[in-house]
Each structure stands twice: as structure tokens, then as C-alpha cells.
NUTOR-727421 format. One record per residue (C-alpha): residue number from 1; chain; x, y, z. Coordinates in steps of 0.2 Angstrom, whole numbers, plus 2048, in hexadecimal, padded with zeros to 3 digits. Layout:
<rs>
k;c;x;y;z
NUM;A;X;Y;Z
...
</rs>
This chain:
<rs>
k;c;x;y;z
1;A;801;800;7FF
2;A;808;811;7FD
3;A;804;821;803
4;A;80A;830;7FC
5;A;80B;844;803
6;A;80B;849;814
7;A;7FF;841;81F
8;A;7F4;84D;82D
9;A;7FC;84C;83C
10;A;7EC;848;847
11;A;7EC;836;83E
12;A;802;833;83D
13;A;808;82C;84F
14;A;81B;829;84F
15;A;826;81E;85A
16;A;837;81A;85E
17;A;843;80A;85E
18;A;83B;7FF;868
19;A;82F;806;86E
20;A;81E;7F9;86F
21;A;80E;800;864
22;A;803;7F2;86B
23;A;805;7E2;875
24;A;7FF;7D2;871
25;A;7ED;7CD;87A
26;A;7E8;7DE;87C
27;A;7D9;7E7;872
28;A;7DB;7EE;862
29;A;7D3;7FD;85F
30;A;7DE;806;850
31;A;7E8;7FE;83F
32;A;7F8;805;83C
33;A;7FF;808;82A
34;A;813;80C;82A
35;A;816;81D;821
36;A;828;81C;826
37;A;835;810;832
38;A;833;7FE;837
39;A;829;7F5;841
40;A;82B;7E2;849
41;A;81D;7D6;84D
42;A;821;7CC;85C
43;A;818;7BE;863
44;A;81A;7B9;877
45;A;815;7CC;87B
46;A;821;7D7;885
47;A;82D;7CB;884
48;A;82F;7CE;872
49;A;831;7BC;86E
50;A;831;7B6;85E
51;A;834;7C2;84E
52;A;825;7BF;844
53;A;827;7CC;836
54;A;830;7DC;834
55;A;824;7E9;82C
56;A;82A;7F8;81E
57;A;822;808;819
58;A;813;804;80D
59;A;80E;7F5;81B
60;A;801;7F6;829
61;A;7FB;7E9;837
62;A;7EF;7E8;844
63;A;7DF;7E7;836
64;A;7DB;7D6;840
65;A;7D4;7DE;851
66;A;7CA;7E8;846
67;A;7C3;7DB;83D
68;A;7BF;7D0;849
69;A;7C0;7D8;85A
70;A;7CD;7CB;860
71;A;7DC;7D1;86B
72;A;7EC;7D5;863
73;A;7F4;7C6;85D
74;A;805;7CA;85E
75;A;810;7DA;865
76;A;814;7E8;859
77;A;825;7F3;85D
78;A;82D;801;853
79;A;83D;7FB;84B
80;A;845;80C;847
81;A;846;81C;84E
82;A;838;828;849
83;A;82C;81C;841
84;A;81C;825;83B
85;A;80B;81C;839
86;A;7F9;821;834
87;A;7ED;81A;840
88;A;7DD;814;83C
89;A;7CE;811;848
90;A;7C1;806;845
91;A;7B6;816;83E
92;A;7C4;819;830
93;A;7C7;808;82E
94;A;7B5;803;829
95;A;7B2;812;81E
96;A;7C2;80E;814
97;A;7BB;7FB;813
98;A;7AA;804;80D
99;A;7AF;813;802
100;A;7C2;80B;7FC
101;A;7BF;7FA;7F3
102;A;7D1;7F9;7F0
103;A;7D7;7FD;800
104;A;7C8;7EC;806
105;A;7D2;7E3;7FA
106;A;7E3;7E5;800
107;A;7E0;7E3;810
108;A;7D7;7D3;80B
109;A;7E6;7CE;801
110;A;7F1;7CE;810
111;A;7E7;7C5;81C
112;A;7E7;7B8;80E
113;A;7F9;7B7;80D
114;A;7FE;7B5;821
115;A;7F0;7A7;821
116;A;7F7;7A1;812
117;A;809;7A2;81C
118;A;803;79E;82B
119;A;7FA;78C;822
120;A;80D;789;81F
121;A;815;78B;82D
122;A;809;77E;835
123;A;809;771;827
124;A;81D;772;828
125;A;81B;770;83C
126;A;814;762;83A
</rs>
């Protein structure tokens, strides 16, 4: 997902390296799109156990909590200073899904990709 131009500051949060964005098992009320910097997704909560993924500008995360109202499935941590994230709450997310079909397709495509990758890991562990 490409983001161009200047973002309104009320939609942007800035994080420093090693700063937690959210923790595994906590409730989630926003999703994030990375405008600049990097974010690591870790299992095992605040202990930052296993690195699940490193995301970069244009990637998004946190959407699952908005789709199914479940707790966070991982801990998100800024991997670079001045990591800027575009923050979408449930209302903004729903608005984009209704009015921007391409956004909905991107989110569904990424969710499908993540499920396929998880399926491969599960199959390989049998």
C-alpha cells in the first residue's frame, strides 16, 4: 500500500526504536499503516520472544483486532527511531472498507497471504 504526500498530524503517531506500539493479548481498537520506519511483530508479549515479521513503509498491521474484535495476536515494536504510523480506528477502517473497495481488497489479500503462510508453518511442523 503506497502512501504519498503529507499526512494530517492527528492521524499520525511517532515511535522511537524499541518502543511498544501494542502488546499481545491486549484489546485492539486501531490498525496502523507504516508511513516511515520499521515495525517488528513478536510473539510472547512484552518478552519479545519470537520475531514473526518485520514490516516497512506501506505495510499495515493490527487490522485483525478490528475485523474480529479479538485481542492482539502479537506485540508490535518500533524497530527504528521516528517510525511514523498512520492510525485508523474502527470507524475510519469501516469507512474505508465501504468507500474504497481497493482498500478492502488489499486488506483481504494480506489476510489470505498470512493464513497461507501460517498453514505452511503448521504443515511443516507435523
